C-alpha positions, 0 to 999 in steps of 0.5 A: 379169960380171953376169947381163946379161953386162956389167961394171959400174963405179962411180966413187967410194965416196961416198953416191951410189956406195955407194947404187948398189952397194947396189941393184946387189948387191940385184939380183944384179948384180956390180960394182967400185967405184973410189975414189981416196981411202983411205976410203969415204964421199966427203966424209962422214967422222969425224975426230979432232984435238986430242982432239975428234971431228968429222964432215965432209960434209953434216949434213942432207938431204931425203927428197924422193922415194919412192926416198929413203924406200924406201932408208931403209926397205930399210936399216932396222936398218942405218942410222938416220934421224934427223929434225930437231927442230922447234927446228932450223927457226930457222937462224942465221948468224954475221955481225960477231961475232953470230948472226943469224937467217936470214929465213924470210919477207918481213918478216924478209928486209926487216929482216935485217942479213944482206943489204945494202940494195942486194941487198934492193932488187935482189932485187925485179927478180929475176923479170925478169932475163935468163937467163945466157949462160955455159954453165958458170956456177957457182952462186956466179956465178949467185947474185951475178948474180941476187941479190947478194954478200950473198945468196951470203955469208949465205944460199947459202954457209952451206948449200951449204958447210956442210950439203951439203958442196958448193962454190958456186964449183965449175965443171962441166966 
């Protein structure tokens, strides 16, 4: 029992569960973490295969809130924040056996071979498209409906799947 007289259960030992546990412990509140896999960290993991070591899960994040900055300040000495080098601002996407720069503005978006001509023209109507009417629409479905398949394939998927370790086809229940 915690000092509030209530039991606290944390479902999952991923980054969110571990952060929750950190703050509960800091506040003196007892808790139990329930994790279904045999390791902590959720999708964040270090693997070895064929003599190589590689990381899974997200490989970047954004410190967009004061709470996130406070967390890194609290964890100073226990966790190191690595800031991206300015050269990482140029994002490259692999298409048709060649690296292509992800557009960073209107002119580069018009000229990029990443998106189809149909999708480039279709994006012009985006501000006037109707809202979706499917309550459990996936991110992938919404992007295809509003922006087109090529935007999903070469702008959304590489970041949601690669950087944030998410799945644009995940259905929220």
